[in-house]
Biopython code that builds the backbone (N, CA, C, O; Angstrom):
import numpy as np
from Bio.PDB.StructureBuilder import StructureBuilder

atoms = [
    (1, "MET", "N", (0.832, -0.709, 0.368)),
    (1, "MET", "CA", (0.242, -0.089, 0.248)),
    (1, "MET", "C", (1.269, 1.051, 0.024)),
    (1, "MET", "O", (2.458, 0.970, 0.334)),
    (2, "ASN", "N", (0.607, 2.236, -0.612)),
    (2, "ASN", "CA", (1.372, 3.398, -1.052)),
    (2, "ASN", "C", (0.352, 4.361, -0.816)),
    (2, "ASN", "O", (-0.590, 4.648, -1.554)),
    (3, "VAL", "N", (0.635, 4.807, 0.248)),
    (3, "VAL", "CA", (0.510, 6.084, 1.060)),
    (3, "VAL", "C", (0.874, 7.584, 0.744)),
    (3, "VAL", "O", (1.642, 8.169, 1.509)),
    (4, "ALA", "N", (0.369, 8.204, -0.316)),
    (4, "ALA", "CA", (0.791, 9.850, -0.422)),
    (4, "ALA", "C", (0.322, 10.567, 0.334)),
    (4, "ALA", "O", (-0.869, 10.642, 0.637)),
    (5, "THR", "N", (1.601, 11.465, 0.915)),
    (5, "THR", "CA", (1.457, 12.460, 2.186)),
    (5, "THR", "C", (2.102, 13.254, 1.505)),
    (5, "THR", "O", (3.109, 12.923, 0.879)),
    (6, "THR", "N", (1.342, 15.091, 1.534)),
    (6, "THR", "CA", (1.664, 16.071, 1.584)),
    (6, "THR", "C", (2.347, 16.575, 1.971)),
    (6, "THR", "O", (2.364, 15.912, 3.008)),
    (7, "ARG", "N", (3.205, 17.409, 2.157)),
    (7, "ARG", "CA", (3.898, 18.197, 2.864)),
    (7, "ARG", "C", (4.214, 19.994, 2.677)),
    (7, "ARG", "O", (4.197, 20.635, 1.626)),
    (8, "ALA", "N", (4.469, 20.451, 3.954)),
    (8, "ALA", "CA", (4.402, 22.449, 3.839)),
    (8, "ALA", "C", (5.327, 22.591, 4.369)),
    (8, "ALA", "O", (5.500, 21.751, 5.252)),
    (9, "GLU", "N", (6.498, 23.693, 4.204)),
    (9, "GLU", "CA", (6.888, 24.380, 4.589)),
    (9, "GLU", "C", (6.474, 25.826, 5.174)),
    (9, "GLU", "O", (5.388, 26.342, 4.911)),
    (10, "VAL", "N", (7.203, 26.275, 5.785)),
    (10, "VAL", "CA", (6.472, 27.927, 6.423)),
    (10, "VAL", "C", (7.515, 28.160, 7.491)),
    (10, "VAL", "O", (8.061, 27.435, 8.323)),
    (11, "GLY", "N", (7.591, 29.452, 7.159)),
    (11, "GLY", "CA", (8.610, 30.426, 8.036)),
    (11, "GLY", "C", (7.800, 30.336, 9.088)),
    (11, "GLY", "O", (6.573, 30.236, 9.076)),
    (12, "ILE", "N", (8.658, 30.383, 10.169)),
    (12, "ILE", "CA", (8.086, 31.173, 11.735)),
    (12, "ILE", "C", (7.243, 32.227, 11.954)),
    (12, "ILE", "O", (6.738, 32.155, 13.075)),
    (13, "ARG", "N", (6.884, 33.209, 11.298)),
    (13, "ARG", "CA", (6.514, 34.347, 11.332)),
    (13, "ARG", "C", (4.939, 33.875, 10.810)),
    (13, "ARG", "O", (3.837, 34.116, 11.302)),
    (14, "GLU", "N", (5.385, 33.005, 9.454)),
    (14, "GLU", "CA", (3.949, 32.763, 8.770)),
    (14, "GLU", "C", (3.157, 31.796, 9.755)),
    (14, "GLU", "O", (1.953, 31.924, 9.975)),
    (15, "LEU", "N", (3.907, 30.882, 10.284)),
    (15, "LEU", "CA", (2.686, 30.042, 10.986)),
    (15, "LEU", "C", (2.734, 30.943, 12.536)),
    (15, "LEU", "O", (1.936, 30.401, 13.300)),
    (16, "LYS", "N", (3.202, 31.750, 12.986)),
    (16, "LYS", "CA", (2.978, 32.881, 14.301)),
    (16, "LYS", "C", (1.148, 33.500, 13.562)),
    (16, "LYS", "O", (0.075, 33.559, 14.161)),
    (17, "ASN", "N", (1.469, 33.851, 12.129)),
    (17, "ASN", "CA", (-0.036, 34.624, 12.049)),
    (17, "ASN", "C", (-0.815, 33.718, 11.498)),
    (17, "ASN", "O", (-1.711, 34.401, 11.003)),
    (18, "GLY", "N", (-1.067, 32.502, 11.246)),
    (18, "GLY", "CA", (-1.650, 31.188, 10.720)),
    (18, "GLY", "C", (-1.893, 30.173, 11.314)),
    (18, "GLY", "O", (-2.491, 29.264, 10.738)),
    (19, "LEU", "N", (-1.512, 30.067, 12.563)),
    (19, "LEU", "CA", (-1.204, 28.737, 13.716)),
    (19, "LEU", "C", (-2.792, 28.377, 13.176)),
    (19, "LEU", "O", (-2.918, 27.867, 12.063)),
    (20, "SER", "N", (-3.356, 28.512, 13.570)),
    (20, "SER", "CA", (-4.846, 27.178, 13.509)),
    (20, "SER", "C", (-5.052, 26.678, 12.028)),
    (20, "SER", "O", (-5.269, 25.511, 11.700)),
    (21, "LYS", "N", (-4.973, 27.504, 11.394)),
    (21, "LYS", "CA", (-4.753, 26.535, 9.901)),
    (21, "LYS", "C", (-3.624, 25.682, 9.968)),
    (21, "LYS", "O", (-3.943, 24.513, 10.184)),
    (22, "TYR", "N", (-2.247, 25.913, 9.839)),
    (22, "TYR", "CA", (-1.503, 24.788, 9.935)),
    (22, "TYR", "C", (-1.354, 23.968, 11.060)),
    (22, "TYR", "O", (-0.408, 23.181, 11.021)),
    (23, "ILE", "N", (-2.306, 23.967, 12.382)),
    (23, "ILE", "CA", (-2.475, 22.971, 12.760)),
    (23, "ILE", "C", (-3.545, 21.897, 12.342)),
    (23, "ILE", "O", (-3.451, 20.685, 12.537)),
    (24, "ASP", "N", (-4.702, 22.645, 11.659)),
    (24, "ASP", "CA", (-5.676, 22.046, 10.728)),
    (24, "ASP", "C", (-5.171, 20.924, 9.777)),
    (24, "ASP", "O", (-5.600, 19.809, 9.481)),
    (25, "ARG", "N", (-3.951, 21.755, 9.371)),
    (25, "ARG", "CA", (-3.232, 20.661, 8.205)),
    (25, "ARG", "C", (-2.319, 19.427, 8.619)),
    (25, "ARG", "O", (-1.950, 18.527, 7.865)),
    (26, "VAL", "N", (-2.007, 19.580, 10.077)),
    (26, "VAL", "CA", (-1.468, 18.463, 10.421)),
    (26, "VAL", "C", (-2.446, 17.612, 11.099)),
    (26, "VAL", "O", (-2.214, 16.457, 11.456)),
    (27, "ARG", "N", (-3.275, 18.082, 11.219)),
    (27, "ARG", "CA", (-4.624, 17.039, 11.726)),
    (27, "ARG", "C", (-5.041, 16.263, 10.469)),
    (27, "ARG", "O", (-5.182, 15.040, 10.450)),
    (28, "ALA", "N", (-5.179, 16.877, 9.680)),
    (28, "ALA", "CA", (-5.238, 15.968, 8.337)),
    (28, "ALA", "C", (-4.467, 15.192, 7.879)),
    (28, "ALA", "O", (-4.668, 14.427, 6.936)),
    (29, "GLY", "N", (-3.295, 15.347, 8.647)),
    (29, "GLY", "CA", (-1.970, 14.291, 8.010)),
    (29, "GLY", "C", (-1.003, 14.412, 7.177)),
    (29, "GLY", "O", (-0.137, 13.675, 6.707)),
    (30, "GLU", "N", (-1.462, 15.983, 7.039)),
    (30, "GLU", "CA", (-0.047, 16.895, 6.376)),
    (30, "GLU", "C", (1.146, 17.164, 7.670)),
    (30, "GLU", "O", (1.300, 17.297, 8.884)),
    (31, "GLU", "N", (1.789, 17.123, 6.398)),
    (31, "GLU", "CA", (3.468, 17.022, 7.115)),
    (31, "GLU", "C", (3.769, 18.559, 7.176)),
    (31, "GLU", "O", (3.767, 19.002, 6.028)),
    (32, "VAL", "N", (3.929, 19.157, 7.751)),
    (32, "VAL", "CA", (4.343, 20.845, 7.719)),
    (32, "VAL", "C", (6.046, 21.153, 8.757)),
    (32, "VAL", "O", (6.371, 20.837, 9.902)),
    (33, "ILE", "N", (6.721, 21.853, 7.704)),
    (33, "ILE", "CA", (7.994, 21.828, 8.362)),
    (33, "ILE", "C", (8.821, 22.740, 8.478)),
    (33, "ILE", "O", (9.816, 22.828, 7.759)),
    (34, "VAL", "N", (8.404, 23.887, 9.784)),
    (34, "VAL", "CA", (8.817, 24.561, 10.183)),
    (34, "VAL", "C", (10.060, 25.213, 9.409)),
    (34, "VAL", "O", (10.865, 24.364, 9.026)),
    (35, "THR", "N", (10.403, 26.600, 9.083)),
    (35, "THR", "CA", (11.979, 26.642, 9.143)),
    (35, "THR", "C", (12.027, 27.966, 9.379)),
    (35, "THR", "O", (11.023, 28.594, 9.042)),
    (36, "ASP", "N", (13.276, 28.804, 10.060)),
    (36, "ASP", "CA", (13.885, 30.233, 9.986)),
    (36, "ASP", "C", (15.258, 30.293, 9.204)),
    (36, "ASP", "O", (16.252, 29.567, 9.201)),
    (37, "ARG", "N", (14.818, 31.752, 8.374)),
    (37, "ARG", "CA", (15.367, 31.587, 7.598)),
    (37, "ARG", "C", (15.994, 31.064, 6.504)),
    (37, "ARG", "O", (17.053, 31.211, 5.894)),
    (38, "GLY", "N", (14.708, 30.212, 6.434)),
    (38, "GLY", "CA", (14.817, 28.900, 5.231)),
    (38, "GLY", "C", (15.504, 27.867, 5.592)),
    (38, "GLY", "O", (15.512, 26.972, 4.747)),
    (39, "ARG", "N", (16.157, 27.641, 6.661)),
    (39, "ARG", "CA", (16.432, 26.419, 6.812)),
    (39, "ARG", "C", (15.520, 25.462, 8.584)),
    (39, "ARG", "O", (15.222, 25.720, 9.750)),
    (40, "PRO", "N", (15.473, 24.307, 7.544)),
    (40, "PRO", "CA", (14.068, 23.536, 8.538)),
    (40, "PRO", "C", (15.038, 23.784, 9.879)),
    (40, "PRO", "O", (16.231, 24.031, 10.050)),
    (41, "VAL", "N", (13.803, 23.570, 10.784)),
    (41, "VAL", "CA", (14.097, 23.655, 12.515)),
    (41, "VAL", "C", (13.450, 22.881, 12.917)),
    (41, "VAL", "O", (14.068, 22.277, 13.794)),
    (42, "ALA", "N", (12.161, 22.379, 12.738)),
    (42, "ALA", "CA", (11.236, 21.760, 13.193)),
    (42, "ALA", "C", (10.212, 21.003, 12.028)),
    (42, "ALA", "O", (10.070, 21.686, 11.014)),
    (43, "ARG", "N", (9.403, 19.546, 12.038)),
    (43, "ARG", "CA", (8.869, 19.245, 11.293)),
    (43, "ARG", "C", (7.326, 18.238, 12.425)),
    (43, "ARG", "O", (6.395, 17.683, 11.842)),
]
sb = StructureBuilder()
sb.init_structure("model")
sb.init_model(0)
sb.init_chain("A")
sb.init_seg("    ")
for serial, (resi, resn, name, xyz) in enumerate(atoms, 1):
    if name == "N":
        sb.init_residue(resn, " ", resi, " ")
    sb.init_atom(name, np.array(xyz, "f"), 0.0, 1.0, " ", f" {name:<3s}", serial, name[0])
structure = sb.get_structure()
């Protein structure tokens, strides 16, 4: 079984401004990678 997952990269400032939107995306199964100045710091 091959499960396709979607992935989004978001900067810290954008994450702060739209936190509930990104929480909803994670709840739906999407991977969200948080970046700081273009470098991944969390997922």
